[in-house]
N, C-alpha and C positions, 0 to 999 in steps of 0.2 A: 719728769725727765728719767730716762733709763740710765742707770748707773752700772759701771763695769765692776767686776769683782774687787779690783784694787781700790775702787772709789767708795766702798761701803762705809768706812768711817766719815767720810765726806757727806755721804746720803743722810747719815743721822743728824748731823749738825744742821745741814740746809733743811732737812725735814722739820727740826724743832723750830728753826727760824720761821718757816712757813706756818707752822701751828700757831705760834705766838702772834703773827700778823691776822691770822683768821679769827683768833679770839678777840683781838683788838678791834677787828672790823664788826664782830658781833656784838661787842659791848664797849661802847663808845668812851665809858668812863675808865676803863682800863688804860693805864699809862705803862706800856712795855717796849716803848719805841729804843729806849737805851739798850734793854737786854737783846732785843732783835738785832740791833746794830753791831753789838759785840759779838753775837754769833756769826753775822755776816763777815766780820773781820777775821774771826777765827777760821771760818770756811775758806776764805780767800787765802789765808796763810797756808792752810793745808793743801789748797789746790796747787798753789805755787811749788810746795814742798814735793808733792806727788809728781807734777809734770816736769820738775826740774831735774828728775833722775829717773826717766822712764827706760826700762830695759827694752830690748827689741821684741820681745813677746808681747809687753804691754803696748807697745807701738802697733803691733799686729791687731791686739784687740780694738784700739782706737780706730785703726783703719777699717775695721769690720763694724764699727758702732751702727746700730739700726737707724739712728737719728742723723748720721752724717749726710750732708747734702750729696745727691746723686746726679747723674748726668742730666736728667730732665729738669732739675733745679737750676742748674748751671745755664742750661739752653735758655730757660724761661727768664733768668736774670740778666744774662749778658747779651744774648742775641736778640735781633728784631727780624720781623717779617721771615721767621722760620717756617719752611714749608717741607714737611717730612716726606721722604721718599720710601717706598716699601717694595720688597721682593728683590730676588736675585735673577729673575728672568730664567730661572731653571727649574726650581722646585716649590719655593714658596718664600714667605716672609718669616724672619727670625726676630721676635720681640725682645730678645736679649741685646740686640744692637739697634740703636736708633740713629738715624742721621738724615741730612737733607740740605736744602739750600738756605742761607740766612744771610743776615748782614751782622757784622762786628764793627762798632764804631763807624756805621754807615758804609762800610766796605763790604761788597759781597764776597762770601766764603762758603766753603762747603764744611759742614761740622758733622763728626761722627763720634758715637760713644756707645759704652756699655752701659745699660741700665739694670740695676738690681731690683727695683721696687721698693717699696716703703711700708707694705703690710703684708699679711699672708696671701692674699689674693693676687696682688700685683707681683709679689716675689714669684708665685708659681707662673703667673703670665709671662714674666720676664726670665724664668728659668734661673733666677739668682744671679743673673749678669753672666751665665755661661753660655757663650754662643755656639750655635751649631754650624755646619758647613755654609747653609744658605745666609747666616749672618755675615760670615767673612766674605762671601761672593757679593752680597749687598754692598758691603764696604768697598770692595774692588771696583764694583760698578760706579759707585759714587766718586772714588778718587779718580778713575779714568775720565769721568764726566768733567770733573774740576780741572784735570789737565787739559782736555779739549778746549775748555771755556777759559783758561788762564785764572782759575779761582784758587787761593790759598786754602789748604786743608788744615782744620783745627781737629784733633782727636782727644778724647777724654776717657782715660783708662780706669776702669773700676770692675775688675773681674777675679775670681779666685783661680780662673783658668778656663780653657775651652771645655765644652761638655764632652764627657768620656763615654756617652751612651752607645748602645750597639747601633742604633739607626744613623747617628752622627758618623760612627766610623764606615758604616755601609755607604754613606753618601760621600765619603772622601774627605774625612776631617783634616788629616795631616796634609793632603794636597791643597785644600782651601786655605790653611794657615800659611803654607809655604808661598802659595800665589798672592796672598795678600801682602806678606813680607816684601816679596819681589816687586809688587806694584808701588809699595812705599819707596823703594829704591830707585823705581824708574820714572816716576812722574817729575816733570819740570816745573813744578810750582812749589812755593814755600809749604813745607809741612812742619807743624809744630804740635807737640803732644804734651799733655799734663796728666799725670798720675794722681787722681783725686782720692783714691782709696786703696785698693788692692791692684797690684800689678802682678798678675799670676802666670807664669810660664809663657809658652808660645802664644797663648791666647791674648796676652798683652803686648808681646813684641810684634805681632802681626799689625798692630795699630800704631806702635810707638818706635818704628824705625825711622825716626824723623831728623829733620835738620837740627831742631832743638827740642830737648826734652826737659821738663821741669816736674818736680815733685811737690806736692804739699808737705810739710814739715813731718806731720805724723802718718803718712802714707807709707806703704811697702812695695818693694818691687823685687821679685825673686823667681828662680827657675823652677820652684816647687814650693807648695805650703809647708810651713814648719812641721805639721802633722804628718804629712805625706814623707817628708824628708826623715824624721824619725821612725816611721814605720819601716822605711827601706834600710837605714844605717843601723838601728838598734832593735828593729821588730817591736817597737813599742811606741805607739803614737803618744803616749802621755810625757815622752821626752821632748816634746814640743819646744819648751824653753831653751834647752841646750841647742836644738836644731836652729831655732831662730837667731842665736848668737853666731852660730858657725856660718849661716847663710849670708850674713852682711847685707841684710835686705832693708835697712833704714836709708832714708833720704840722705843722711850725714855720711854713712859709709859710702853710698854709691856715687856722691858728690866727690869724695876723696879719691875714689878709684876712677873717675872720669866717665862713668857710666851716664850720668845725667849732667845737665849744664847749670840747672838752677834749683835752689830750694825756696819754696813759698811759705812764708811764716804763717802760723795759724795763731788764732786767739787763744788765750789762756784757758786750758781745759778741752781744747780741740774745736775743729771746724763747727761741730754741731752746737756749741754753746753761743756761737755767734755767726751764723751764716752769712749775713750781710757784710761783715768785715771781710770774711773769707772770699766772698765773690769779688769784692773790690780788689783784694790782693791778686787774684787769679786774672781779673780783667787787666790790671796794670802789667802783669807779667806776660800775657798775650800781647798786649800793645807793643811791649818792648821787643819780644822775640819776633813778631811779625815785621816791626820796624827795621831790625837788623838784616831782614831778608828781602826787603822791598825793591832794592836796586841791584839785586844779584841775578845774573843771567840764567837762563834754564840750564845751559851746559854746566856752569859752575855749581847750581843748585844740587844737580844729580852728582857731579863729581865729589863735592865736599861731603855730601851725605854718605855716599859709598866710602870714602876714605875714613871718615869718622868711625865707622863700624869696622872696618877692615883693621884699623889700628888698635882696637880695643883689646887689652891683654897682652899687646906686643912687648912692653917693657917687662912684664912679669915673665913672659916666656923667655925673653933674652937673658934675664937673670938667672 
């Protein structure tokens, strides 16, 4: 297992417990079950203590954990008959965005999400989840198709932000993001979004301008990364901890501010420690959110979605 910086004391205890079990397996005469069990109890207590007082920066680290379930994992676990669709019909296909037709609870839907990859090669292939313009245009094509055929849209958000490279800018990155956001606001079918890891900047908003938005407990959602914020405000990226505090990027903060609608609980230690339990919680949330929108008319879906985002921040501005 990959351990984060603040989990190093936990790594030592769990490592010792594993060593004892390995020794016992190699030598059947050794009776060290009680010692291993004691270490397990100590590790669980430490895990509860660590995850009971997480700072915003530590939540950022968990949201970026390399073993955290990614978009393709959720699609494989929660959807059936998934048929991927590729290309934006303009330039090419962007592997940072995956999407297509599928069934959720035997109901036809369109699912779209950012995919980061889970090893060096796949991360390079998927550009670490940072979409180029063709990725957003592919998403637009899928959302328009869903609107045409009356299919609900499910989006899974996990990106540090849109790709800022020269080629992406030359092909109209900001225009593609804006049009994707506009398409989210225009389609007359239920649109629900779940932030499963990082929700970074306009690259996330382009998929998450939805009727219902949920976040996993240890995911983050912000206008800029803590490192980027610290570089701008203090000219020092090492002040990312202070920036994370100031950005109010945790699910708990954003729920209080009314930016998101639901928080999905994660297993103790984060989604990567028990992916199956996490998948079950996400499935239950998707079922509930889609159920709330099932009998809403096309006109009301568009109207309430627009009003939801127009009202954000109005109380603070009035004050």
